[in-house]
mmCIF file as Biopython writes it, N, C-alpha, C and O atoms, coordinates in Angstrom:
data_model
#
loop_
_atom_site.group_PDB
_atom_site.id
_atom_site.type_symbol
_atom_site.label_atom_id
_atom_site.label_alt_id
_atom_site.label_comp_id
_atom_site.label_asym_id
_atom_site.label_entity_id
_atom_site.label_seq_id
_atom_site.pdbx_PDB_ins_code
_atom_site.Cartn_x
_atom_site.Cartn_y
_atom_site.Cartn_z
_atom_site.occupancy
_atom_site.B_iso_or_equiv
_atom_site.auth_seq_id
_atom_site.auth_asym_id
_atom_site.pdbx_PDB_model_num
ATOM 1   N N  . UNK A ? 1  ? 138.423 263.423 -36.785 1.0 0.0 1  A 1 
ATOM 2   C CA . UNK A ? 1  ? 139.171 262.191 -36.755 1.0 0.0 1  A 1 
ATOM 3   C C  . UNK A ? 1  ? 138.183 261.027 -36.761 1.0 0.0 1  A 1 
ATOM 4   O O  . UNK A ? 1  ? 137.085 261.130 -36.214 1.0 0.0 1  A 1 
ATOM 5   N N  . UNK A ? 2  ? 138.577 259.940 -37.372 1.0 0.0 2  A 1 
ATOM 6   C CA . UNK A ? 2  ? 137.763 258.734 -37.387 1.0 0.0 2  A 1 
ATOM 7   C C  . UNK A ? 2  ? 138.475 257.654 -36.582 1.0 0.0 2  A 1 
ATOM 8   O O  . UNK A ? 2  ? 139.695 257.509 -36.656 1.0 0.0 2  A 1 
ATOM 9   N N  . UNK A ? 3  ? 137.688 256.895 -35.808 1.0 0.0 3  A 1 
ATOM 10  C CA . UNK A ? 3  ? 138.237 255.833 -34.982 1.0 0.0 3  A 1 
ATOM 11  C C  . UNK A ? 3  ? 137.417 254.571 -35.150 1.0 0.0 3  A 1 
ATOM 12  O O  . UNK A ? 3  ? 136.197 254.626 -35.301 1.0 0.0 3  A 1 
ATOM 13  N N  . UNK A ? 4  ? 138.091 253.437 -35.124 1.0 0.0 4  A 1 
ATOM 14  C CA . UNK A ? 4  ? 137.387 252.163 -35.057 1.0 0.0 4  A 1 
ATOM 15  C C  . UNK A ? 4  ? 137.127 251.869 -33.594 1.0 0.0 4  A 1 
ATOM 16  O O  . UNK A ? 4  ? 137.963 252.138 -32.731 1.0 0.0 4  A 1 
ATOM 17  N N  . UNK A ? 5  ? 135.948 251.311 -33.327 1.0 0.0 5  A 1 
ATOM 18  C CA . UNK A ? 5  ? 135.615 250.908 -31.966 1.0 0.0 5  A 1 
ATOM 19  C C  . UNK A ? 5  ? 135.141 249.459 -31.992 1.0 0.0 5  A 1 
ATOM 20  O O  . UNK A ? 5  ? 134.746 248.935 -33.033 1.0 0.0 5  A 1 
ATOM 21  N N  . UNK A ? 6  ? 135.188 248.838 -30.844 1.0 0.0 6  A 1 
ATOM 22  C CA . UNK A ? 6  ? 134.594 247.510 -30.692 1.0 0.0 6  A 1 
ATOM 23  C C  . UNK A ? 6  ? 133.493 247.630 -29.647 1.0 0.0 6  A 1 
ATOM 24  O O  . UNK A ? 6  ? 133.604 248.405 -28.697 1.0 0.0 6  A 1 
ATOM 25  N N  . UNK A ? 7  ? 132.436 246.858 -29.833 1.0 0.0 7  A 1 
ATOM 26  C CA . UNK A ? 7  ? 131.357 246.796 -28.853 1.0 0.0 7  A 1 
ATOM 27  C C  . UNK A ? 7  ? 131.024 245.328 -28.638 1.0 0.0 7  A 1 
ATOM 28  O O  . UNK A ? 7  ? 130.705 244.605 -29.582 1.0 0.0 7  A 1 
ATOM 29  N N  . UNK A ? 8  ? 131.104 244.896 -27.383 1.0 0.0 8  A 1 
ATOM 30  C CA . UNK A ? 8  ? 130.759 243.513 -27.036 1.0 0.0 8  A 1 
ATOM 31  C C  . UNK A ? 8  ? 129.828 243.536 -25.827 1.0 0.0 8  A 1 
ATOM 32  O O  . UNK A ? 8  ? 129.900 244.429 -24.983 1.0 0.0 8  A 1 
ATOM 33  N N  . UNK A ? 9  ? 128.968 242.552 -25.765 1.0 0.0 9  A 1 
ATOM 34  C CA . UNK A ? 9  ? 128.074 242.435 -24.623 1.0 0.0 9  A 1 
ATOM 35  C C  . UNK A ? 9  ? 128.722 241.509 -23.599 1.0 0.0 9  A 1 
ATOM 36  O O  . UNK A ? 9  ? 129.105 240.384 -23.922 1.0 0.0 9  A 1 
ATOM 37  N N  . UNK A ? 10 ? 128.843 241.991 -22.357 1.0 0.0 10 A 1 
ATOM 38  C CA . UNK A ? 10 ? 129.490 241.166 -21.335 1.0 0.0 10 A 1 
ATOM 39  C C  . UNK A ? 10 ? 128.502 240.188 -20.704 1.0 0.0 10 A 1 
ATOM 40  O O  . UNK A ? 10 ? 127.330 240.146 -21.077 1.0 0.0 10 A 1 
ATOM 41  N N  . UNK A ? 11 ? 128.982 239.414 -19.757 1.0 0.0 11 A 1 
ATOM 42  C CA . UNK A ? 11 ? 128.163 238.363 -19.145 1.0 0.0 11 A 1 
ATOM 43  C C  . UNK A ? 11 ? 126.977 238.908 -18.342 1.0 0.0 11 A 1 
ATOM 44  O O  . UNK A ? 11 ? 126.040 238.167 -18.047 1.0 0.0 11 A 1 
ATOM 45  N N  . UNK A ? 12 ? 127.013 240.187 -17.990 1.0 0.0 12 A 1 
ATOM 46  C CA . UNK A ? 12 ? 125.912 240.809 -17.258 1.0 0.0 12 A 1 
ATOM 47  C C  . UNK A ? 12 ? 124.921 241.513 -18.184 1.0 0.0 12 A 1 
ATOM 48  O O  . UNK A ? 12 ? 123.943 242.102 -17.724 1.0 0.0 12 A 1 
ATOM 49  N N  . UNK A ? 13 ? 125.179 241.448 -19.493 1.0 0.0 13 A 1 
ATOM 50  C CA . UNK A ? 13 ? 124.290 242.074 -20.460 1.0 0.0 13 A 1 
ATOM 51  C C  . UNK A ? 13 ? 124.641 243.506 -20.806 1.0 0.0 13 A 1 
ATOM 52  O O  . UNK A ? 13 ? 123.960 244.128 -21.622 1.0 0.0 13 A 1 
ATOM 53  N N  . UNK A ? 14 ? 125.687 244.041 -20.202 1.0 0.0 14 A 1 
ATOM 54  C CA . UNK A ? 14 ? 126.124 245.405 -20.476 1.0 0.0 14 A 1 
ATOM 55  C C  . UNK A ? 14 ? 126.950 245.420 -21.759 1.0 0.0 14 A 1 
ATOM 56  O O  . UNK A ? 14 ? 127.739 244.508 -22.004 1.0 0.0 14 A 1 
ATOM 57  N N  . UNK A ? 15 ? 126.769 246.452 -22.573 1.0 0.0 15 A 1 
ATOM 58  C CA . UNK A ? 15 ? 127.557 246.592 -23.789 1.0 0.0 15 A 1 
ATOM 59  C C  . UNK A ? 15 ? 128.801 247.419 -23.481 1.0 0.0 15 A 1 
ATOM 60  O O  . UNK A ? 15 ? 128.703 248.553 -23.013 1.0 0.0 15 A 1 
ATOM 61  N N  . UNK A ? 16 ? 129.963 246.846 -23.744 1.0 0.0 16 A 1 
ATOM 62  C CA . UNK A ? 16 ? 131.242 247.483 -23.461 1.0 0.0 16 A 1 
ATOM 63  C C  . UNK A ? 16 ? 131.862 247.923 -24.783 1.0 0.0 16 A 1 
ATOM 64  O O  . UNK A ? 16 ? 132.038 247.122 -25.702 1.0 0.0 16 A 1 
ATOM 65  N N  . UNK A ? 17 ? 132.191 249.216 -24.861 1.0 0.0 17 A 1 
ATOM 66  C CA . UNK A ? 17 ? 132.790 249.787 -26.063 1.0 0.0 17 A 1 
ATOM 67  C C  . UNK A ? 17 ? 134.235 250.160 -25.771 1.0 0.0 17 A 1 
ATOM 68  O O  . UNK A ? 17 ? 134.563 250.631 -24.682 1.0 0.0 17 A 1 
ATOM 69  N N  . UNK A ? 18 ? 135.089 249.943 -26.758 1.0 0.0 18 A 1 
ATOM 70  C CA . UNK A ? 18 ? 136.514 250.249 -26.599 1.0 0.0 18 A 1 
ATOM 71  C C  . UNK A ? 18 ? 137.047 250.845 -27.887 1.0 0.0 18 A 1 
ATOM 72  O O  . UNK A ? 18 ? 136.611 250.486 -28.981 1.0 0.0 18 A 1 
ATOM 73  N N  . UNK A ? 19 ? 137.995 251.761 -27.743 1.0 0.0 19 A 1 
ATOM 74  C CA . UNK A ? 19 ? 138.691 252.339 -28.890 1.0 0.0 19 A 1 
ATOM 75  C C  . UNK A ? 19 ? 140.131 251.826 -28.842 1.0 0.0 19 A 1 
ATOM 76  O O  . UNK A ? 19 ? 140.951 252.355 -28.091 1.0 0.0 19 A 1 
ATOM 77  N N  . UNK A ? 20 ? 140.447 250.794 -29.643 1.0 0.0 20 A 1 
ATOM 78  C CA . UNK A ? 20 ? 141.776 250.167 -29.555 1.0 0.0 20 A 1 
ATOM 79  C C  . UNK A ? 20 ? 142.954 251.097 -29.819 1.0 0.0 20 A 1 
ATOM 80  O O  . UNK A ? 20 ? 144.056 250.842 -29.332 1.0 0.0 20 A 1 
ATOM 81  N N  . UNK A ? 21 ? 142.749 252.163 -30.575 1.0 0.0 21 A 1 
ATOM 82  C CA . UNK A ? 21 ? 143.884 253.035 -30.888 1.0 0.0 21 A 1 
ATOM 83  C C  . UNK A ? 21 ? 144.179 254.057 -29.789 1.0 0.0 21 A 1 
ATOM 84  O O  . UNK A ? 21 ? 145.133 254.828 -29.896 1.0 0.0 21 A 1 
ATOM 85  N N  . UNK A ? 22 ? 143.351 254.065 -28.720 1.0 0.0 22 A 1 
ATOM 86  C CA . UNK A ? 22 ? 143.609 254.934 -27.575 1.0 0.0 22 A 1 
ATOM 87  C C  . UNK A ? 22 ? 143.640 254.043 -26.327 1.0 0.0 22 A 1 
ATOM 88  O O  . UNK A ? 22 ? 142.586 253.648 -25.828 1.0 0.0 22 A 1 
ATOM 89  N N  . UNK A ? 23 ? 144.820 253.729 -25.827 1.0 0.0 23 A 1 
ATOM 90  C CA . UNK A ? 23 ? 144.924 252.833 -24.674 1.0 0.0 23 A 1 
ATOM 91  C C  . UNK A ? 23 ? 144.076 253.303 -23.496 1.0 0.0 23 A 1 
ATOM 92  O O  . UNK A ? 23 ? 144.128 254.468 -23.101 1.0 0.0 23 A 1 
ATOM 93  N N  . UNK A ? 24 ? 143.296 252.376 -22.943 1.0 0.0 24 A 1 
ATOM 94  C CA . UNK A ? 24 ? 142.487 252.677 -21.775 1.0 0.0 24 A 1 
ATOM 95  C C  . UNK A ? 24 ? 141.173 253.369 -22.064 1.0 0.0 24 A 1 
ATOM 96  O O  . UNK A ? 24 ? 140.433 253.688 -21.133 1.0 0.0 24 A 1 
ATOM 97  N N  . UNK A ? 25 ? 140.859 253.608 -23.324 1.0 0.0 25 A 1 
ATOM 98  C CA . UNK A ? 25 ? 139.623 254.308 -23.681 1.0 0.0 25 A 1 
ATOM 99  C C  . UNK A ? 25 ? 138.499 253.281 -23.816 1.0 0.0 25 A 1 
ATOM 100 O O  . UNK A ? 25 ? 138.305 252.670 -24.867 1.0 0.0 25 A 1 
ATOM 101 N N  . UNK A ? 26 ? 137.770 253.114 -22.719 1.0 0.0 26 A 1 
ATOM 102 C CA . UNK A ? 26 ? 136.712 252.105 -22.629 1.0 0.0 26 A 1 
ATOM 103 C C  . UNK A ? 26 ? 135.488 252.760 -22.013 1.0 0.0 26 A 1 
ATOM 104 O O  . UNK A ? 26 ? 135.609 253.626 -21.147 1.0 0.0 26 A 1 
ATOM 105 N N  . UNK A ? 27 ? 134.314 252.346 -22.460 1.0 0.0 27 A 1 
ATOM 106 C CA . UNK A ? 27 ? 133.077 252.856 -21.910 1.0 0.0 27 A 1 
ATOM 107 C C  . UNK A ? 27 ? 132.018 251.770 -21.986 1.0 0.0 27 A 1 
ATOM 108 O O  . UNK A ? 27 ? 132.306 250.653 -22.416 1.0 0.0 27 A 1 
ATOM 109 N N  . UNK A ? 28 ? 130.791 252.087 -21.571 1.0 0.0 28 A 1 
ATOM 110 C CA . UNK A ? 28 ? 129.748 251.065 -21.588 1.0 0.0 28 A 1 
ATOM 111 C C  . UNK A ? 28 ? 128.376 251.708 -21.687 1.0 0.0 28 A 1 
ATOM 112 O O  . UNK A ? 28 ? 128.230 252.923 -21.554 1.0 0.0 28 A 1 
ATOM 113 N N  . UNK A ? 29 ? 127.377 250.874 -21.923 1.0 0.0 29 A 1 
ATOM 114 C CA . UNK A ? 29 ? 125.995 251.326 -21.968 1.0 0.0 29 A 1 
ATOM 115 C C  . UNK A ? 29 ? 125.055 250.143 -21.858 1.0 0.0 29 A 1 
ATOM 116 O O  . UNK A ? 29 ? 125.463 248.992 -22.010 1.0 0.0 29 A 1 
ATOM 117 N N  . UNK A ? 30 ? 123.783 250.440 -21.591 1.0 0.0 30 A 1 
ATOM 118 C CA . UNK A ? 30 ? 122.780 249.384 -21.480 1.0 0.0 30 A 1 
ATOM 119 C C  . UNK A ? 30 ? 122.419 248.811 -22.844 1.0 0.0 30 A 1 
ATOM 120 O O  . UNK A ? 30 ? 121.975 247.668 -22.950 1.0 0.0 30 A 1 
ATOM 121 N N  . UNK A ? 31 ? 122.615 249.624 -23.898 1.0 0.0 31 A 1 
ATOM 122 C CA . UNK A ? 31 ? 122.357 249.189 -25.269 1.0 0.0 31 A 1 
ATOM 123 C C  . UNK A ? 31 ? 123.589 249.495 -26.111 1.0 0.0 31 A 1 
ATOM 124 O O  . UNK A ? 31 ? 124.478 250.228 -25.679 1.0 0.0 31 A 1 
ATOM 125 N N  . UNK A ? 32 ? 123.636 248.929 -27.320 1.0 0.0 32 A 1 
ATOM 126 C CA . UNK A ? 32 ? 124.759 249.244 -28.215 1.0 0.0 32 A 1 
ATOM 127 C C  . UNK A ? 32 ? 124.789 250.737 -28.521 1.0 0.0 32 A 1 
ATOM 128 O O  . UNK A ? 32 ? 125.858 251.344 -28.570 1.0 0.0 32 A 1 
ATOM 129 N N  . UNK A ? 33 ? 123.628 251.317 -28.724 1.0 0.0 33 A 1 
ATOM 130 C CA . UNK A ? 33 ? 123.549 252.752 -29.034 1.0 0.0 33 A 1 
ATOM 131 C C  . UNK A ? 33 ? 124.095 253.596 -27.880 1.0 0.0 33 A 1 
ATOM 132 O O  . UNK A ? 33 ? 124.834 254.555 -28.102 1.0 0.0 33 A 1 
ATOM 133 N N  . UNK A ? 34 ? 123.726 253.232 -26.641 1.0 0.0 34 A 1 
ATOM 134 C CA . UNK A ? 34 ? 124.257 253.947 -25.474 1.0 0.0 34 A 1 
ATOM 135 C C  . UNK A ? 34 ? 125.765 253.779 -25.365 1.0 0.0 34 A 1 
ATOM 136 O O  . UNK A ? 34 ? 126.479 254.732 -25.053 1.0 0.0 34 A 1 
ATOM 137 N N  . UNK A ? 35 ? 126.243 252.579 -25.620 1.0 0.0 35 A 1 
ATOM 138 C CA . UNK A ? 35 ? 127.686 252.322 -25.547 1.0 0.0 35 A 1 
ATOM 139 C C  . UNK A ? 35 ? 128.426 253.150 -26.587 1.0 0.0 35 A 1 
ATOM 140 O O  . UNK A ? 35 ? 129.496 253.691 -26.308 1.0 0.0 35 A 1 
ATOM 141 N N  . UNK A ? 36 ? 127.858 253.252 -27.790 1.0 0.0 36 A 1 
ATOM 142 C CA . UNK A ? 36 ? 128.504 254.056 -28.836 1.0 0.0 36 A 1 
ATOM 143 C C  . UNK A ? 36 ? 128.518 255.536 -28.462 1.0 0.0 36 A 1 
ATOM 144 O O  . UNK A ? 36 ? 129.535 256.206 -28.639 1.0 0.0 36 A 1 
ATOM 145 N N  . UNK A ? 37 ? 127.407 256.050 -27.949 1.0 0.0 37 A 1 
ATOM 146 C CA . UNK A ? 37 ? 127.367 257.453 -27.527 1.0 0.0 37 A 1 
ATOM 147 C C  . UNK A ? 37 ? 128.369 257.706 -26.407 1.0 0.0 37 A 1 
ATOM 148 O O  . UNK A ? 37 ? 129.035 258.741 -26.379 1.0 0.0 37 A 1 
ATOM 149 N N  . UNK A ? 38 ? 128.467 256.760 -25.495 1.0 0.0 38 A 1 
ATOM 150 C CA . UNK A ? 38 ? 129.376 256.899 -24.361 1.0 0.0 38 A 1 
ATOM 151 C C  . UNK A ? 38 ? 130.836 256.860 -24.794 1.0 0.0 38 A 1 
ATOM 152 O O  . UNK A ? 38 ? 131.657 257.618 -24.277 1.0 0.0 38 A 1 
ATOM 153 N N  . UNK A ? 39 ? 131.166 255.979 -25.740 1.0 0.0 39 A 1 
ATOM 154 C CA . UNK A ? 39 ? 132.568 255.898 -26.184 1.0 0.0 39 A 1 
ATOM 155 C C  . UNK A ? 39 ? 132.949 257.148 -26.972 1.0 0.0 39 A 1 
ATOM 156 O O  . UNK A ? 39 ? 134.109 257.560 -26.948 1.0 0.0 39 A 1 
ATOM 157 N N  . UNK A ? 40 ? 131.996 257.751 -27.664 1.0 0.0 40 A 1 
ATOM 158 C CA . UNK A ? 40 ? 132.284 259.019 -28.358 1.0 0.0 40 A 1 
ATOM 159 C C  . UNK A ? 40 ? 132.759 260.072 -27.359 1.0 0.0 40 A 1 
ATOM 160 O O  . UNK A ? 40 ? 133.748 260.764 -27.601 1.0 0.0 40 A 1 
ATOM 161 N N  . UNK A ? 41 ? 132.047 260.189 -26.233 1.0 0.0 41 A 1 
ATOM 162 C CA . UNK A ? 41 ? 132.438 261.140 -25.189 1.0 0.0 41 A 1 
ATOM 163 C C  . UNK A ? 41 ? 133.796 260.761 -24.599 1.0 0.0 41 A 1 
ATOM 164 O O  . UNK A ? 41 ? 134.649 261.620 -24.374 1.0 0.0 41 A 1 
ATOM 165 N N  . UNK A ? 42 ? 133.983 259.472 -24.355 1.0 0.0 42 A 1 
ATOM 166 C CA . UNK A ? 42 ? 135.246 259.003 -23.775 1.0 0.0 42 A 1 
ATOM 167 C C  . UNK A ? 42 ? 136.425 259.291 -24.694 1.0 0.0 42 A 1 
ATOM 168 O O  . UNK A ? 42 ? 137.497 259.684 -24.231 1.0 0.0 42 A 1 
ATOM 169 N N  . UNK A ? 43 ? 136.229 259.097 -25.998 1.0 0.0 43 A 1 
ATOM 170 C CA . UNK A ? 43 ? 137.305 259.369 -26.953 1.0 0.0 43 A 1 
ATOM 171 C C  . UNK A ? 43 ? 137.713 260.835 -26.873 1.0 0.0 43 A 1 
ATOM 172 O O  . UNK A ? 43 ? 138.902 261.145 -26.810 1.0 0.0 43 A 1 
ATOM 173 N N  . UNK A ? 44 ? 136.738 261.734 -26.874 1.0 0.0 44 A 1 
ATOM 174 C CA . UNK A ? 44 ? 137.044 263.165 -26.787 1.0 0.0 44 A 1 
ATOM 175 C C  . UNK A ? 44 ? 137.814 263.484 -25.515 1.0 0.0 44 A 1 
ATOM 176 O O  . UNK A ? 44 ? 138.802 264.217 -25.544 1.0 0.0 44 A 1 
ATOM 177 N N  . UNK A ? 45 ? 137.349 262.920 -24.383 1.0 0.0 45 A 1 
ATOM 178 C CA . UNK A ? 45 ? 138.015 263.183 -23.107 1.0 0.0 45 A 1 
ATOM 179 C C  . UNK A ? 45 ? 139.428 262.593 -23.080 1.0 0.0 45 A 1 
ATOM 180 O O  . UNK A ? 45 ? 140.357 263.237 -22.593 1.0 0.0 45 A 1 
ATOM 181 N N  . UNK A ? 46 ? 139.591 261.391 -23.593 1.0 0.0 46 A 1 
ATOM 182 C CA . UNK A ? 46 ? 140.919 260.764 -23.630 1.0 0.0 46 A 1 
ATOM 183 C C  . UNK A ? 46 ? 141.882 261.581 -24.486 1.0 0.0 46 A 1 
ATOM 184 O O  . UNK A ? 46 ? 143.040 261.776 -24.116 1.0 0.0 46 A 1 
ATOM 185 N N  . UNK A ? 47 ? 141.399 262.055 -25.627 1.0 0.0 47 A 1 
ATOM 186 C CA . UNK A ? 47 ? 142.254 262.864 -26.499 1.0 0.0 47 A 1 
ATOM 187 C C  . UNK A ? 47 ? 142.670 264.156 -25.814 1.0 0.0 47 A 1 
ATOM 188 O O  . UNK A ? 47 ? 143.821 264.575 -25.936 1.0 0.0 47 A 1 
ATOM 189 N N  . UNK A ? 48 ? 141.750 264.792 -25.095 1.0 0.0 48 A 1 
ATOM 190 C CA . UNK A ? 48 ? 142.074 266.022 -24.374 1.0 0.0 48 A 1 
ATOM 191 C C  . UNK A ? 48 ? 143.146 265.775 -23.321 1.0 0.0 48 A 1 
ATOM 192 O O  . UNK A ? 48 ? 144.102 266.544 -23.217 1.0 0.0 48 A 1 
ATOM 193 N N  . UNK A ? 49 ? 142.997 264.717 -22.545 1.0 0.0 49 A 1 
ATOM 194 C CA . UNK A ? 49 ? 143.968 264.400 -21.488 1.0 0.0 49 A 1 
ATOM 195 C C  . UNK A ? 49 ? 145.323 264.075 -22.092 1.0 0.0 49 A 1 
ATOM 196 O O  . UNK A ? 49 ? 146.352 264.549 -21.610 1.0 0.0 49 A 1 
ATOM 197 N N  . UNK A ? 50 ? 145.326 263.264 -23.153 1.0 0.0 50 A 1 
ATOM 198 C CA . UNK A ? 50 ? 146.603 262.896 -23.778 1.0 0.0 50 A 1 
ATOM 199 C C  . UNK A ? 50 ? 147.297 264.134 -24.335 1.0 0.0 50 A 1 
ATOM 200 O O  . UNK A ? 50 ? 148.517 264.254 -24.231 1.0 0.0 50 A 1 
ATOM 201 N N  . UNK A ? 51 ? 146.534 265.062 -24.928 1.0 0.0 51 A 1 
ATOM 202 C CA . UNK A ? 51 ? 147.114 266.299 -25.468 1.0 0.0 51 A 1 
ATOM 203 C C  . UNK A ? 51 ? 147.687 267.154 -24.340 1.0 0.0 51 A 1 
ATOM 204 O O  . UNK A ? 51 ? 148.786 267.693 -24.470 1.0 0.0 51 A 1 
ATOM 205 N N  . UNK A ? 52 ? 146.951 267.281 -23.233 1.0 0.0 52 A 1 
ATOM 206 C CA . UNK A ? 52 ? 147.429 268.075 -22.091 1.0 0.0 52 A 1 
ATOM 207 C C  . UNK A ? 52 ? 148.728 267.529 -21.519 1.0 0.0 52 A 1 
ATOM 208 O O  . UNK A ? 52 ? 149.584 268.289 -21.066 1.0 0.0 52 A 1 
ATOM 209 N N  . UNK A ? 53 ? 148.871 266.205 -21.541 1.0 0.0 53 A 1 
ATOM 210 C CA . UNK A ? 53 ? 150.062 265.573 -20.974 1.0 0.0 53 A 1 
ATOM 211 C C  . UNK A ? 53 ? 151.188 265.428 -21.986 1.0 0.0 53 A 1 
ATOM 212 O O  . UNK A ? 53 ? 152.257 264.913 -21.657 1.0 0.0 53 A 1 
ATOM 213 N N  . UNK A ? 54 ? 150.955 265.883 -23.223 1.0 0.0 54 A 1 
ATOM 214 C CA . UNK A ? 54 ? 151.986 265.794 -24.253 1.0 0.0 54 A 1 
ATOM 215 C C  . UNK A ? 54 ? 152.200 264.383 -24.767 1.0 0.0 54 A 1 
ATOM 216 O O  . UNK A ? 54 ? 153.252 264.070 -25.325 1.0 0.0 54 A 1 
ATOM 217 N N  . UNK A ? 55 ? 151.201 263.533 -24.580 1.0 0.0 55 A 1 
ATOM 218 C CA . UNK A ? 55 ? 151.297 262.143 -25.044 1.0 0.0 55 A 1 
ATOM 219 C C  . UNK A ? 55 ? 150.813 262.063 -26.490 1.0 0.0 55 A 1 
ATOM 220 O O  . UNK A ? 55 ? 150.019 262.898 -26.922 1.0 0.0 55 A 1 
ATOM 221 N N  . UNK A ? 56 ? 151.282 261.069 -27.238 1.0 0.0 56 A 1 
ATOM 222 C CA . UNK A ? 56 ? 150.721 260.874 -28.574 1.0 0.0 56 A 1 
ATOM 223 C C  . UNK A ? 56 ? 149.215 260.638 -28.442 1.0 0.0 56 A 1 
ATOM 224 O O  . UNK A ? 56 ? 148.771 259.967 -27.510 1.0 0.0 56 A 1 
ATOM 225 N N  . UNK A ? 57 ? 148.436 261.184 -29.364 1.0 0.0 57 A 1 
ATOM 226 C CA . UNK A ? 57 ? 146.990 261.048 -29.269 1.0 0.0 57 A 1 
ATOM 227 C C  . UNK A ? 57 ? 146.525 259.611 -29.445 1.0 0.0 57 A 1 
ATOM 228 O O  . UNK A ? 57 ? 145.576 259.172 -28.796 1.0 0.0 57 A 1 
ATOM 229 N N  . UNK A ? 58 ? 147.195 258.888 -30.322 1.0 0.0 58 A 1 
ATOM 230 C CA . UNK A ? 58 ? 146.798 257.508 -30.596 1.0 0.0 58 A 1 
ATOM 231 C C  . UNK A ? 58 ? 148.028 256.623 -30.704 1.0 0.0 58 A 1 
ATOM 232 O O  . UNK A ? 58 ? 149.159 257.105 -30.773 1.0 0.0 58 A 1 
ATOM 233 N N  . UNK A ? 59 ? 147.786 255.328 -30.716 1.0 0.0 59 A 1 
ATOM 234 C CA . UNK A ? 59 ? 148.847 254.380 -31.016 1.0 0.0 59 A 1 
ATOM 235 C C  . UNK A ? 59 ? 148.503 253.709 -32.339 1.0 0.0 59 A 1 
ATOM 236 O O  . UNK A ? 59 ? 147.355 253.764 -32.782 1.0 0.0 59 A 1 
ATOM 237 N N  . UNK A ? 60 ? 149.461 253.091 -32.957 1.0 0.0 60 A 1 
ATOM 238 C CA . UNK A ? 60 ? 149.226 252.431 -34.225 1.0 0.0 60 A 1 
ATOM 239 C C  . UNK A ? 60 ? 148.553 251.083 -34.002 1.0 0.0 60 A 1 
ATOM 240 O O  . UNK A ? 60 ? 148.986 250.287 -33.168 1.0 0.0 60 A 1 
ATOM 241 N N  . UNK A ? 61 ? 147.502 250.844 -34.749 1.0 0.0 61 A 1 
ATOM 242 C CA . UNK A ? 61 ? 146.859 249.542 -34.744 1.0 0.0 61 A 1 
ATOM 243 C C  . UNK A ? 61 ? 146.825 249.067 -36.184 1.0 0.0 61 A 1 
ATOM 244 O O  . UNK A ? 61 ? 146.821 249.875 -37.113 1.0 0.0 61 A 1 
ATOM 245 N N  . UNK A ? 62 ? 146.800 247.778 -36.362 1.0 0.0 62 A 1 
ATOM 246 C CA . UNK A ? 62 ? 146.681 247.229 -37.718 1.0 0.0 62 A 1 
ATOM 247 C C  . UNK A ? 62 ? 145.991 245.885 -37.639 1.0 0.0 62 A 1 
ATOM 248 O O  . UNK A ? 62 ? 145.954 245.246 -36.587 1.0 0.0 62 A 1 
ATOM 249 N N  . UNK A ? 63 ? 145.457 245.474 -38.744 1.0 0.0 63 A 1 
ATOM 250 C CA . UNK A ? 63 ? 144.842 244.160 -38.843 1.0 0.0 63 A 1 
ATOM 251 C C  . UNK A ? 63 ? 145.859 243.208 -39.452 1.0 0.0 63 A 1 
ATOM 252 O O  . UNK A ? 63 ? 146.595 243.560 -40.374 1.0 0.0 63 A 1 
ATOM 253 N N  . UNK A ? 64 ? 145.882 242.001 -38.917 1.0 0.0 64 A 1 
ATOM 254 C CA . UNK A ? 64 ? 146.719 240.964 -39.498 1.0 0.0 64 A 1 
ATOM 255 C C  . UNK A ? 64 ? 145.853 239.736 -39.730 1.0 0.0 64 A 1 
ATOM 256 O O  . UNK A ? 64 ? 144.805 239.570 -39.105 1.0 0.0 64 A 1 
ATOM 257 N N  . UNK A ? 65 ? 146.295 238.899 -40.615 1.0 0.0 65 A 1 
ATOM 258 C CA . UNK A ? 65 ? 145.550 237.684 -40.924 1.0 0.0 65 A 1 
ATOM 259 C C  . UNK A ? 65 ? 146.278 236.483 -40.325 1.0 0.0 65 A 1 
ATOM 260 O O  . UNK A ? 65 ? 147.492 236.339 -40.468 1.0 0.0 65 A 1 
ATOM 261 N N  . UNK A ? 66 ? 145.526 235.641 -39.665 1.0 0.0 66 A 1 
ATOM 262 C CA . UNK A ? 66 ? 146.066 234.441 -39.045 1.0 0.0 66 A 1 
ATOM 263 C C  . UNK A ? 66 ? 145.311 233.247 -39.623 1.0 0.0 66 A 1 
ATOM 264 O O  . UNK A ? 66 ? 144.081 233.222 -39.582 1.0 0.0 66 A 1 
ATOM 265 N N  . UNK A ? 67 ? 146.010 232.278 -40.150 1.0 0.0 67 A 1 
ATOM 266 C CA . UNK A ? 67 ? 145.375 231.060 -40.641 1.0 0.0 67 A 1 
ATOM 267 C C  . UNK A ? 67 ? 145.098 230.131 -39.478 1.0 0.0 67 A 1 
ATOM 268 O O  . UNK A ? 67 ? 146.001 229.804 -38.707 1.0 0.0 67 A 1 
ATOM 269 N N  . UNK A ? 68 ? 143.863 229.708 -39.352 1.0 0.0 68 A 1 
ATOM 270 C CA . UNK A ? 68 ? 143.468 228.822 -38.262 1.0 0.0 68 A 1 
ATOM 271 C C  . UNK A ? 68 ? 142.915 227.544 -38.856 1.0 0.0 68 A 1 
ATOM 272 O O  . UNK A ? 68 ? 142.517 226.643 -38.119 1.0 0.0 68 A 1 
#
């Protein structure tokens, strides 16, 4: 499976990674590379838990355009 992730650096310098299509699937690392490795593990664990509980594995996400 392929997932889009976001990685942002917070005010403390920590890189926070999130997988928007899996609610609550968030991780972090000292570097972007660490954050990406960590979110990969988190995604696998989140998918396992959601499957065990009979929950949908993902939710629908989409991009929209907003004129500003």
